[in-house]
N, C-alpha and C positions, 0 to 999 in steps of 0.2 A: 504494499500500500503506500509506504513511503517513497519508494523509488518512482512509482507510478505518479505520485503527486509532483516529484521533481521533473518527471518527463512532461506531465501536463502543463506545467508552468513553461518550460522551453518551447513546446509545441505552440502554445498560445502566443508567445512572443515572436517566433520565427515563421509560423504558418498561419497568417490571419485569416486565411480563407477556410481553415478547419476549426470547427466548432467542437470543443471537448465537452461531451455531455455529462461525463462523470468519470469516477475511479472506483474500481472494486478489485477484490482478490480474485484469484482463478477460481476458487471454490464457488463463487457467486455467479459465474458466468452461465447464462442459459440461452441457447439459440432462440427459443420462442419468445422469450422476453426481450432480447436484443431486437428482434423482428418487429415486435409489436410497439416498441419505442422509437422505431424509425432509425436505428443505428446502422451506418453504411459500413463501418470498419472498426474492427478491435485492434488497438495498438498495444501490443504487450512488451513487457520487459523480460519474460521467460518464454520458451517454446510452448506452444499449445497444441493440445489434441482437440480441436474444436471444429465441429461442422459449420463454420461461419467465416466470411472473409476476414482474414487477420494477417498482420505482419509482426515481426519481433524485432525491437531495437534496442540499443544500450540506452540506459537512462540518461547518459550524458549527451546523447544525440550527436554521435560523430559523424563525419562527412559521409561515410557509406550509408548510415541511417537516414540522413537528410536526402540522399539521392532516391532511397527506397520510398520515403514519403513523398518526395516530388512525383515520382512515377504513381503513386497511389492516388495524389490529388488530381493528376491528369485523368486517370481512369475514373475518379468519382465525378468528374465535372459533367460527364454525360449520364449521371445517374439521379434519378428523382427520388426524393425521399419519400417513404411511405410510413404510416403508422401514426401513433400519437406520441408527442414529446413527453419525455419522463418529467416528473414532478422535481423540484429543485432539490429536495432531500429525502431519500428513502427512509432515513432513521426518524425525521420529524414527522413524516406522515404516518409511520407505523405506530407512533404514539405522540400525542400532542400535549400542549399545555403545561401545567406545572409539574406533572411527572416527568416529562421528557427534560424539562429545564433543571430539575433537581439532579437527575441522573448524569447529565452532561456536566454540569457544574461540579458534582462530586468527583467525577473521574478527572476533570481538569485540576482540582485541588489535590487529589492524590498524587497525580503526576509531578505537581510543582513542589509538594511536601518531600518527596523522595528524589528531587533532581540532584544529579551528583556530577562534579567535575573532578577528574583525577588526571594526575600525570603518571605516564607509564616510561620508565626510564629504560632505555636500550631495548625497545621491543624487537629490533633486528628485523622482523618480518611481519607480513600481513598476518599470519598465524599467531604471532605474539600479541597483536592487538585483539584478535578474536578471542584469545585465551582470557585476556584482561577483561573484555567485554562481558564474558560469560560469568565472571566473578563479581561484576560491578553492583549487581542487585542481588546476587544469590550466593551468600557465603557458605551455604550448605553444598557439600561435594556432589551429592547426586543431583541436586538442582542446576548447579553450574555446569555439570557434564551434559545434562539435558540441553541447556541453552546453547553451549557450544556446539553440540551436534546440529541443532536446527540452524544456527548461524552458518556453519559450514555448508549445510545443505542448501542454504539460500545462496551462498557464494557459488556453489557448483552450478546453480541455475542460471547465473548471469553475473557479470562483474558489478560491484556495488560502488566502485570508485566514481566520485563525482568530481570531474576535474575542476570546475570553476570554484569549487570550496576546498580543493586539495586534501579531501578527506574521504574515508569510506563511510557508507551509510549502512551500518549493521543493524538489522531488523528482522524480526520473526514474530509470529505468534507462537506461545508457548504456555503450557500448563504450569510452568514454574513461577508465574507471577500472577496475582489475583486481579491487578488493575495495570493502568499504563505506566510505564517507566521511561524516562528519558534521562540521558546523560551524555557527557563529552569526555573522550580520552585525548589528552595531549601527548603525542609522540615526542620524546626527547632522547635523542636527535630523531628526526623524521626518518621514515622508511622509504628507501629508494628501490623502485622497480623500473623495467624498461619503459622509458617515456613518462614515468610518474613519480611525483613526490607527494608522500602521504604524510600530512602534518599531524594528523589525528584521525579520530573515528567518532561519529555520532552513533549512539546507541539507543534504539528505539524498541521496546519490547511491549507487546500487547497480550492479554489473556486469550487463550486458545478456546474461544466459545462463540456462540452464534450471535452474541450481543453486538448490535452495530455501533454502540456508544463509543467504546475504546478506538474502534477503527475511525470514527468522527474526529475524536480528539487528535489521533495521530496524523490524520490528514491535514488538520490545522497547523500542528507544529511542523510538519514537513514543508508546508507552503511558507512558513516564516523563515526557515532555514534558507530558502532560496531567495526570498524577497526582502529580508532585513540584513544587510551587511553589519549593522550595528550589533546584532544579535550574535553573529559569528565572532566578532572582535572580542565581546564579552566572554564568550565561552572560551576563547584562545587564551585570554589573560586571567582565566580563573575568577571572574567577579561573579560568583553564584547568586548573590542577593540581587545584583543588577540585572542578571538574566531572568530570574523570578519575576522582578518588577516589570520588565519589558514584556515578557510573556503574558503576564497578568493582563497588562494593558491591551496588547494585541489581541489575545484571545477574547478578552471581554468585548472589544469592539466587534470582532468577527462574530461572536455569538449573539450581540445585539442585532446585527445586521441579519444573521441567519434566522433570528426569532421573528424580525419583522417581514 
């Protein structure tokens, strides 16, 4: 979900003729629902086994991915949309009013209360950052092993390196946490790979349930990572209280717009 929100932001900025209808996880994709909503194309960050028009691109939207999207745009120019547009938010339509407000706010507060910024000395490799990420919110060995396994599985599905941020976006759904968790690992010194400088890693964990609320929160946080350079600077300099304050302001504004 996090890498999808990053990708959506880049697509909206570089391909104004494409309208991003929404983001969802692989498990939520249903061809019949996509057709009824008038979706022309699914743009995925991992390979799909889906009986529906789709392409797979890197979340960083590299030049080969742009070429693939340009080709898709050309093909879609002759396509007429059918079906009914989707509602603005599946979560808010599933449950409205005070109940939705309470659950979304509670999840945001839980995430901010547990926000963690930590320095990883001599991580040496990407794997070193993944190992540190698995322990960031799970001191219990069994839980941290589960998170590490799920983070590695996500890495195997597609590169999580976000070039504009010089960081990994380590994220997964896991039964090791009961609510949203967000943190940042500062790599000292940075990890170097072929053509990549990894200064750190954003860690986003969501509980592995069917509840749409944590996904909504993670989507909002991911958007802020792309759209707010000030947030990145505060994370890199270890200003936890300043990060919490900024996120509170931004998420409160987003939630207010969402509620309206």
